[in-house]
C-alpha positions in Angstrom: -0.2 0.2 0.0 1.2 3.5 -0.7 1.8 5.4 2.0 1.8 8.8 1.0 -1.9 9.3 1.0 -5.3 7.0 1.0 -6.8 6.5 -2.1 -10.7 7.1 0.2 -9.2 10.6 1.4 -11.1 12.5 -1.3 -14.2 10.5 -1.9 -14.4 10.7 2.0 -14.1 14.3 2.0 -16.9 14.4 -1.4 -18.8 12.5 1.1 -18.9 14.9 3.8 -19.1 17.9 1.4 -22.4 16.2 -0.2 -24.0 15.6 3.3 -23.2 19.1 4.7 -24.8 20.5 1.6 -27.7 18.9 1.2 -28.7 19.7 5.0 -28.4 23.3 4.3 -30.1 23.5 0.6 -32.5 20.4 1.1 -32.2 18.8 -3.2 -35.4 16.9 -3.7 -34.4 13.0 -3.9 -35.1 12.7 -7.4 -32.7 15.2 -8.4 -30.0 13.5 -6.5 -30.9 10.1 -8.2 -30.9 11.6 -11.3 -27.8 13.2 -11.5 -26.2 10.0 -9.8 -27.6 7.4 -13.0 -26.4 10.5 -15.3 -22.7 10.3 -13.6 -22.3 6.3 -14.1 -22.0 6.3 -18.3 -19.5 9.1 -18.0 -17.5 7.1 -15.2 -17.4 3.9 -17.5 -17.1 5.9 -21.1 -13.7 7.4 -19.6 -12.8 4.8 -17.7 -9.2 4.6 -19.8 -8.5 8.5 -18.3 -7.2 8.5 -14.9 -7.9 11.9 -14.0 -11.7 12.0 -15.1 -12.0 8.7 -13.8 -11.2 10.3 -10.3 -13.6 13.7 -10.6 -16.2 11.3 -11.6 -15.6 8.9 -8.6 -15.5 11.9 -6.0 -18.7 13.8 -7.6 -20.2 10.5 -7.5 -19.4 10.4 -3.5 -21.2 13.9 -3.5 -24.2 13.1 -5.2 -24.4 9.7 -2.6 -23.8 12.2 0.4 -26.6 14.2 -0.4 -29.0 11.1 -1.4 -28.3 9.3 1.7 -29.1 11.7 4.1 -32.2 12.8 2.2 -33.2 8.8 2.1 -33.0 9.0 5.6 -34.6 11.5 6.4 -37.5 10.9 4.3 -37.9 7.6 5.9 -38.5 9.1 9.1 -40.8 11.4 7.8 -43.3 9.3 5.7 -43.0 6.7 8.8 -44.4 9.6 10.5 -47.1 10.7 8.8 -48.4 7.1 8.3 -48.4 6.1 12.4 -48.7 9.7 13.9 -51.9 10.6 15.7 -53.7 7.4 15.1 -54.6 5.0 17.8 -53.0 1.6 16.9 -52.2 -2.1 17.8 -48.4 -2.9 17.2 -46.8 -6.5 17.2 -43.3 -6.3 18.2 -40.3 -7.8 19.1 -38.3 -6.5 22.2 -34.6 -5.6 21.0 -32.8 -3.9 24.1 -34.1 -3.2 27.9 -32.6 -0.6 29.6 -32.7 -0.7 33.4 -31.9 2.7 35.0 -29.3 2.1 37.7 -30.5 4.0 40.8 -33.9 4.3 39.9 -36.7 2.9 41.8 -38.7 2.0 38.9 -38.5 2.1 35.3 -37.0 0.6 32.0 -36.7 1.7 28.6 -37.8 -1.0 25.7 -36.8 -0.8 22.3 -39.3 -2.5 20.1 -39.2 -3.5 16.9 -42.3 -3.0 15.4 -43.2 -5.5 12.8 -47.0 -5.5 12.3 -49.2 -2.6 13.1 -53.3 -1.8 12.3 -55.3 1.2 13.5 -58.5 1.2 16.2 -61.2 1.0 13.3 -61.9 -2.8 12.7 -63.7 -4.6 10.1 -66.9 -6.7 11.2 -68.3 -9.7 9.2 -70.7 -12.0 10.4 -70.6 -10.8 14.1 -66.9 -11.4 14.1 -64.3 -8.6 14.6 -61.3 -9.0 12.1 -58.0 -7.6 12.8 -56.2 -6.6 9.5 -52.3 -6.0 10.3 -50.2 -4.2 8.1 -46.3 -4.9 7.8 -43.9 -2.2 8.7 -40.8 -2.0 9.8 -39.2 0.8 12.0 -38.4 1.1 15.8 -39.6 2.7 19.1 -38.4 3.8 22.4 -40.8 3.1 25.5 -40.5 4.3 28.6 -41.6 2.8 31.5 -42.7 3.8 35.1 -42.2 0.5 36.7 -40.2 -2.7 36.2 -42.3 -5.0 33.8 -41.6 -8.8 33.3 -41.2 -8.6 29.3 -37.5 -9.7 28.2 -35.6 -9.4 24.9 -37.0 -11.3 22.4 -40.7 -11.9 23.6 -43.0 -11.1 20.5 -45.8 -8.3 22.3 -48.9 -7.1 21.2 -49.0 -3.3 22.6 -52.9 -2.0 22.1 -54.0 2.1 22.6 -50.3 3.0 21.0 -50.5 6.8 19.7 -47.3 8.3 18.4 -47.3 12.0 18.8 -44.1 13.4 17.2 -43.1 17.2 19.0 -41.0 19.1 16.5 -38.1 20.5 18.7 -36.2 23.4 18.2 -32.3 23.5 17.3 -30.3 25.6 19.6 -27.5 27.5 17.8 -27.5 25.5 15.4 -27.3 22.3 17.3 -28.6 19.1 15.9 -31.9 18.4 17.8 -33.6 15.4 19.8 -35.4 14.9 16.3 -32.2 14.3 14.4 -31.0 11.9 17.4 -33.7 9.7 16.9 -32.8 9.5 13.5 -29.6 8.9 13.9 -30.4 6.0 16.2 -33.1 4.6 13.8 -35.6 5.6 16.3 -38.8 6.3 14.8 -40.6 8.2 18.3 -40.5 7.8 21.6 -43.6 6.8 23.7 -44.4 6.4 27.2 -46.4 3.8 29.2 -49.5 4.9 30.5 -52.8 3.6 32.2 -54.1 3.3 28.7 -51.4 1.2 27.2 -52.5 -2.4 27.4 -49.4 -5.0 26.3 -50.2 -9.3 26.1 -47.3 -11.5 25.7 -47.6 -13.5 22.3 -45.0 -15.4 22.1 -41.8 -16.1 24.2 -38.7 -18.1 22.6 -37.3 -20.7 24.2 -33.7 -20.0 23.0 -32.6 -16.2 22.6 -28.9 -15.2 21.8 -29.4 -11.4 22.2 -31.7 -12.7 25.7 -28.9 -14.5 27.0 -25.9 -11.7 26.0 -28.4 -9.3 28.0 -28.5 -11.2 31.2 -25.0 -11.9 31.0 -23.8 -8.1 30.6 -26.3 -7.4 33.2 -24.7 -10.0 35.6 -21.4 -9.0 35.1 -22.4 -5.7 35.5 -24.3 -6.4 39.1 -21.4 -8.3 40.4 -18.5 -5.1 39.5 -21.4 -3.1 41.5 -20.9 -5.1 44.2 -17.3 -5.5 44.3 -16.4 -2.0 43.7 -17.0 1.2 45.4 -19.8 3.8 44.6 -17.7 6.4 42.9 -15.4 3.9 41.4 -18.0 1.4 39.8 -19.6 4.7 38.4 -16.4 5.8 36.8 -15.4 2.1 35.3 -18.7 2.1 34.4 -19.0 4.7 32.1 -15.5 5.0 30.8 -14.9 1.3 30.3 -18.3 -0.5 29.6 -19.7 2.7 28.1 -23.0 2.4 30.4 -24.6 5.7 31.0 -27.9 4.6 32.8 -26.9 6.0 36.4 -29.0 8.1 38.8 -26.5 10.7 39.7 -24.7 11.2 36.2 -26.4 14.2 35.8 -24.6 15.9 38.9 -21.5 14.4 37.9 -21.3 15.7 34.4 -22.2 19.4 36.0 -19.2 18.8 38.1 -16.9 17.7 34.6 -19.0 20.7 32.4 -17.6 23.3 35.0 -14.1 22.1 34.4 -14.6 22.0 30.8 -13.7 17.9 31.2 -16.8 16.5 30.4 -15.2 14.6 27.8 -13.5 12.4 30.5 -16.4 10.4 31.5 -16.9 9.3 27.6 -15.5 6.0 26.3 -13.2 6.6 23.8 -11.0 4.5 21.8 -7.9 4.9 24.1 -9.7 2.5 26.3 -9.7 -0.1 24.1 -6.4 0.2 23.4 -5.8 -0.2 26.7 -7.5 -3.2 26.9 -5.8 -4.6 24.2 -2.6 -4.0 25.7 -3.4 -6.0 28.9 -4.3 -8.8 27.2 -1.4 -8.5 24.4 0.9 -9.1 27.8 -0.8 -11.5 29.2 -1.0 -13.6 25.9 2.6 -13.0 25.4 3.2 -15.0 28.8 1.4 -18.0 27.3 3.7 -20.4 25.4 1.5 -20.6 22.3 2.1 -19.7 18.5 1.4 -15.9 17.2 -1.3 -17.3 14.7 -3.4 -18.8 18.0 -2.5 -15.4 20.0 -4.0 -13.0 17.4 -7.1 -15.5 16.9 -7.5 -15.5 21.0 -7.1 -11.4 21.2 -9.7 -11.1 18.6 -12.0 -13.6 20.5 -11.7 -11.2 23.7 -12.4 -8.4 21.5 -15.6 -9.6 20.5 -16.5 -11.0 24.1 -15.6 -7.7 25.2 -17.9 -5.6 22.6 -21.0 -8.0 23.3 -20.7 -7.2 26.8 -20.5 -3.5 27.0 -22.3 -0.8 25.4 -21.9 1.0 22.4 -20.6 4.6 21.3 -19.1 5.7 18.4 -15.7 6.3 19.5 -15.4 2.8 20.5 -16.9 1.5 17.4 -14.0 3.4 15.6 -11.4 1.7 17.9 -13.3 -1.7 17.5 -13.2 -2.4 13.8 -9.9 -0.5 13.3 -8.4 -3.2 15.4 -10.2 -5.7 14.0 -9.0 -5.1 10.2 -5.4 -4.1 11.3 -5.6 -7.7 12.8 -7.0 -9.4 9.9 -4.7 -8.1 7.6 -1.6 -9.3 10.1 -3.5 -12.8 9.9 -3.7 -12.7 6.2 -0.3 -11.7 6.2 -1.0 -8.1 4.5 0.3 -5.0 4.9 -1.9 -2.5 7.0 -1.9 1.4 6.8 -3.7 3.1 9.8 -5.0 6.0 7.8 -6.4 4.0 4.8 -8.3 1.9 7.8 -9.4 4.7 9.5 -11.0 6.8 6.4 -12.7 3.3 5.1 -14.4 3.3 8.5 -15.3 6.7 8.3 -16.6 6.4 5.1 -18.5 3.3 5.7 -20.6 4.9 8.7 -21.7 7.8 7.0 -22.6 6.1 3.7 -25.1 4.1 6.4 -26.1 6.7 8.6 -25.2 10.0 7.5 -26.8 11.5 10.3 -24.1 11.1 12.3 -21.7 13.6 10.5 -24.1 16.4 12.8 -23.1 15.0 16.5 -20.3 15.5 18.6 -19.0 12.0 19.5 -18.3 11.4 15.7 -16.8 14.8 14.9 -14.3 15.0 17.9 -13.5 11.0 17.6 -12.6 10.8 13.8 -11.0 14.7 13.8 -8.8 14.3 16.5 -7.5 10.7 15.3 -7.0 11.6 11.4 -5.0 14.6 13.2 -2.8 12.6 15.6 -2.4 10.5 12.3 -1.5 13.0 9.5 0.9 14.6 12.5 2.5 10.9 13.1 3.0 10.4 8.9 4.4 13.5 8.5 7.0 13.2 11.4 7.8 9.7 10.1 8.0 11.2 6.4 10.4 14.0 8.0 12.5 11.9 9.4 13.0 9.5 6.7 13.9 12.4 4.0 16.3 13.4 6.8 
């Protein structure tokens, strides 16, 4: 690989420009798709001309950025128009469950909606017929009490009314609506006395449910063995769990000194985790290939038993790609890998571009990698 420049840098810059410009201009989706289709013949016609090919690829990424952002926003908008301000019955699967640490009651349920129907029913020969329609979206349900629902349960929710509220942006910052789009969540609902739910099916085996219980079990054991303050810092920094009753007070203290970013789990923590396990595995009398495979397996387990964040994902996928290159005896260059990861994240979730965690983790890492590359190049030339 050529270490002087990443082949993904200019396509990534074009992609970012397309996403950002589309957030300001709001071009119609048909126009973006039409420009992309018109550009394809140009790319194939001048494939022997490297300069025109590069410009065409960069322009394609620019248009793709605008197109993916529009698709992501329009998907939520159309879904809300279909479901909002109606009395609904939903068939959902529980995909995640958050028990807020330190709170006497209440949970946050992530509902993957599979079918829905409006409250009106069709009566034929005195029989009420329920006609469900397929749909695919995600809701967050906040409860005021503990429920018996578990991950993987298929549940029927009745008397659900989705009432989206338009939030205002403060000083150009992303709104709560933007956050929901980024997280691929249609809306939030709050459990009240009118809402009823019925368990339809509880799968006998569920990998997601087993992982959730295992994660909660480890979390509880650590909580009992560590002091309250130590456990809070450990949970925030190394596990990525932000569901603490006292987290808001802690954030105020760190915000006062401008150190709130220290509470976020960054890529540095997985690096420390990897260094510790590399040292432990170096003491074992096993071959190199097996050590690398064990290290990858340990990091996979760590990923499944902790909570997701963009900085962690950036470092985690970079580690997997680098280790895969080593196992395949291929040279890897971190700038190429970092650019590829950033491009893929923005292609599948362009709303990430407007949030601080994404901006900081990639901007700082790109800066450090580039400075390191400049120093290394100057040392080699001298």
